[in-house]
N, C-alpha and C positions, 0 to 999 in steps of 0.2 A: 620467316621472311628471308628471302635471299639477300646477300650483301649489296648487290647493285640496287635493288629496290629500296633497301634500308638507307643507303647513301643518298639516293634521289629524294626520298621523302623526308629525310632529316634536313635536307637543304630547302624544304618547302618553306617559303617565307611567311605564308599567312594561312595555310590550310587548304587552299584551292587545289593544289596537286593531289593531296590526300583525298579530298572530296571527289575529285575526278577519277582517281584510281578506284575508289569504292563504287562509284556509279558505273564505271566502265567494266568492272569485274565482279559485279554483284553475283552472288552464288558461287563464284569460283574463288573468292577471297575469304570465305567464311572462316577458314582455319587460321587466318592471320588477322581477323577482325579486331581482336583485343589490341594487338600491336598497332593497327591502323588508328583505332580510337585513341590510344595513348599518344600517338604522334599528333593527331588532330588537336587534342586538348593542349599539348605542349606548344605547338607552333601558332595556333589561332589566337592571337592576342585580343581580338575584338569580339569573338564569339560568333561571327557571321557564318563561317563555314561549319562550325560545330552545330549550330542551330539547323542549318541546311541539311547536314548529315542526319541529324535526328529526325527531321521531317521526312527525308527521303526513305530512310530505313523503316519508319513507321508506315509509310504508304506502301512499301514493298511487302512487309510482313511484320506487323507490330508485335505479335506474340513471339515469333522466332528470334527477333532482335531485341526483345524486351530489356535484357540486361545492359546491352551496349547503348541502347537508346537512353536508358536511365543515366548511365555514366556521361553520355554526351550532354544531356540536359543539365546535369549537375555542373559539368565543366562550363557550359554556356552561361549558367547563372553567375559563376565566378568571374568569367571573362567580360560579359556584357554589362559593365557597370553603368553605362549610359542608357540602358534599356532600349536599345535600337532594334534588337533582333528577338529577344526572348518572348515578347508579346505574340509573335507569330506562332509560338509553340502551343499556346492555349487552345485555339480551335483545331490546330493540326493534330495534336496528340490527344486532347481530351474531348474534342467534338465541339460543334458550333453552339451547343447548349451548355457549355462549361459554366457560364455565369449563373444559370438557374441551379446548377449542381455544385456551386462553389463550396458550400459547407461540407457536403459529402466528400468531394474530391480532396479538400483540404485535410480532412480527417484521415483519409486513406492513402494520400500520396504526398510525401514531403517535398518533392520537386514542384508539384503544383502549388502547394502552400507557399513555398519560397518565392516563386514567380509572382503569384497573385499578390502577396504582401508587398513585393517590390514595386509592382505596377500600380497597386491600389492601396497605398499605405494607410489610408483612413478607414479601410474596410473593417468590418467587425469579425471577420473570420480569424 
């Protein structure tokens, strides 16, 4: 990441600038995606843009961006203590039928289990 971009994104107050950079440079920024994700997780205090980034990358190419999506989701779980945004990840990442597959997904994906337990604390999974 060049120094001008790093300086600009370090000053990102909430993650929006980083999200916009990813969205506007998708495919051309893959070589610095880890740094962009690190910055997103660092500056997004609410989890809003972290969730949006995970959803966006999943829609673009879930397999190609699997590792960074997982990191974004883990960061969003930590940041979104009020559960305002992480619920949007369930259908966007795991599909509209996530509820029917909750036991299976919980057993195979720690991020799914953590979100599901946070949103549905009385569930038996």
